[in-house]
N, C-alpha and C positions, 0 to 999 in steps of 0.2 A: 500588579496591585490587588488581585484578588486571591491571592495563592495558588495560581496555576505554575506548573512548572515543567519546561521542557517543550512547551508548544509555541515559542516565540515566532516561528515560522507561521505558523496557523494565526497568530495575533497581527503579524505584519500582513496577512493577506487581508484579515478584517479591517484591517486601518485603510488599505485600499479601497476596500469594499465600502467602507463608511464614506470616503473621499467622493466615489463615485456618486453614493445616495445623497451626498450634500451638495454635489455641484452639478448632477447630471443636468439639471433644468437648464443651466447656463448654456448647454450645449444645445439645447431642442429636445433632450431626451424627457421620458416620462419615469418621474422617481415611482410610480407605482407598478411599473413593467420593467423590472431590472431582472435580468437572467445572468446566472453563474455558470460555466463551463469549464470543463477541463478533460486533457486525456491523459493516461496512465498515472503517474504520480499527481497530476493535477485533476484529474478525476477522482484519486483518492482523497486530495484536500476537499473536492465538492461535495463527497460524500460526507466526510467529516462535517464540513459546515451544516450540511442538513441534519446533522445529529447533535450539533452545538448549540444550545437556546440562546447564546449571546450573539449567534450570527443570523438569527431567523428573521428579524424585522429589518435586515439589509438588502433582501432580494425576494423575487417572487415566482421564479422558476429556475430550472437546474437540467444540466445537459451531463451526462456521466458518459465518458467512452474511455471503457477498461479501466476502471477503477471502482468496482462496485462496492457497497458496504458490507457486504458478507465475506469479501476478500481478505485472509489471515493477514496479507500485507499492509493492508492501508493504516495500521497503525501496531503498536506495540506496548506492551504493560510496561509500567514503571520501574518495576523490578529489572526488566531486562535492560533499560538503559541505565539504571544504576550499576549494573553488572559492567556495562559496556564502559562507564566512566572509570572505574576501578582497573580495566583491562588497558585503557588508553594512558591513564596516569602510570602504569608500571611500562607500557610501549614507550613512553618518553621520559621515563625515568621522572616522574614529577610525584609530589606529595599531596597537592593541593591546586586549587584553582590559579592562586598568585604564580604558581611555576607554569603553567598552562598559558598564562595571558602572553608569556614571552614568546610563543612561538604564532606563526601566521596562520591564517584560516586554512590556506592549502596544507601545511603540515597538519594540523588537527584532523582536517576532512580525511587525509592519508591514512592516518592511526586509525581511524575509525574504520576505513574500508578493511584494514588489516585485523580488525577485532570485531568480528561480528559475532554474537549470541544466536541462540536457539531460534529466535524470530528474524533473524538478518541473514539466512545463508543464501537468498537469490542475489546474485552478483550486483554491486552497485548499491543495492537498498541497505544502507547504514543507519539513514536518519529517517524518522517518519514520527507524526503526530504519537503523543504519548495518551495512554489512558491514566490519567493524573487524579480522577475522581473530583476534578473543578471543571475543565472543558468536558471531558467525556466521564461519564458515573460507570460506565461500562464498555466493555469492548463494542465496535460497531454494530457487529453482527446480533448480539444480545439486544441493544438497544433497538435495533431495526425490529426485532422478533416481538420485542415488548411495546412496539408501535409509538416509540418516543422518537419521533422523526417530525421534521418539518413537512406538514401535508400540502405541499405546492406540486403542481405539475412536472413530471419528470421525463427525460428522454433519456433512454440508457441502450447503449449497445458496446459491441466488442469488434475487433479488427480480425481479419483472417491471419493464420497461423501465429496466433499470439505468444505460442510457445518459443517461436525461434529466435526470441531476443531477451536478455537477460536471464538466459538459462545457466544452472549451476554448472561447473566445469565437469562433473559429475557426467552430465547428460552429453556434454561432448564427447566423452570417450565411448561413448555407447556404439557397438557395432554387433552384428549379426550373432556373434559368438557369445557376448559378454551382456546382451539384453537384458535378459530376465535376471542376471545378480545386480545390472545397474539398478533396475528397479527395487530389489528388495534392500540395496544400500541406500537408495534415496528415500524410500516411502516405509521400510520396515518389510519383514519376510511377509506376515500375513497381508497386508494391503499390495505390497508388490506384485504377489501372485494373482491377487484379482485383476490388478491392471493390465499384467501380461494377458489374463486371458480376454481382457475386453480391449485390448490395442495389440492383436497379434502382427507380427510384422509381415506376413501375407498379405495385408490390407494396404501395405504402403508400398511407394515406389522408392527406388533406390536414392540415395542410402536408406535403406528401411528401418534400422535401428534409430537414426537419427529424427525420422519422420513420425516414426510411431512415439518415440520419448518425449519430443517436443510436441506433440500433439496432447499427450496425456500431460504434460506439465502446463501447457498454454489451457487445458481444460480446469486443472486444479486453480490454476492463480487466476483465470479470468473468465471463461465460459460458463463454468457451471456457478461460480458464487454470482454471476449476472443474472441468471436464470432464477436462483434462488431470491435473490434480492429484488427482481421484478415481480416475482410471484407474492413477495410479503407486501411490495409497496402497492399492489392491485389491490 
């Protein structure tokens, strides 16, 4: 009703948060002490609610476990979603939404998984909140750097070995022989070379390429963005 697009999952979460806000006293809770919490994608959603002004009045604390605001995967640009929409229509041989509505949700989800854009190369991350200029006026990392965040107490952390789940198939094929080439293909030649120097095979147990590549990937996706987010929040 306020021109947001593509963020209905976020709005569903907010509706649940509104229900808690309105009903918590009936269950012996304190309406002035509501904490939102999530892990992985749920932590990404928690990060978004910390940056979406329409959510601010519904909670007073937040816990973010492996989904910091600075992580590139917690949101997507609207242009990326529009391109994915075109790819899904082509995949399902449709020209419009009316055609898409004939398919059940599992077919649509499957089509999305087969049609990822530049921001959705991580396995299984085909859908995420959008920077639609309504819910989010900028990418979360930019909003955080500008200080446009709900200034409530936050607990933030990550899990061990974050990179061993949801890794690109390219990483799964890494071995001692093609490790440097894998990093170059995944990150670009220049950055790949820098990562190769910082994550040398000799620092890791067997299978060495697997542990080196997944550690690097986990640092990119979770650990380093969490550290940056914590610094900016503090």
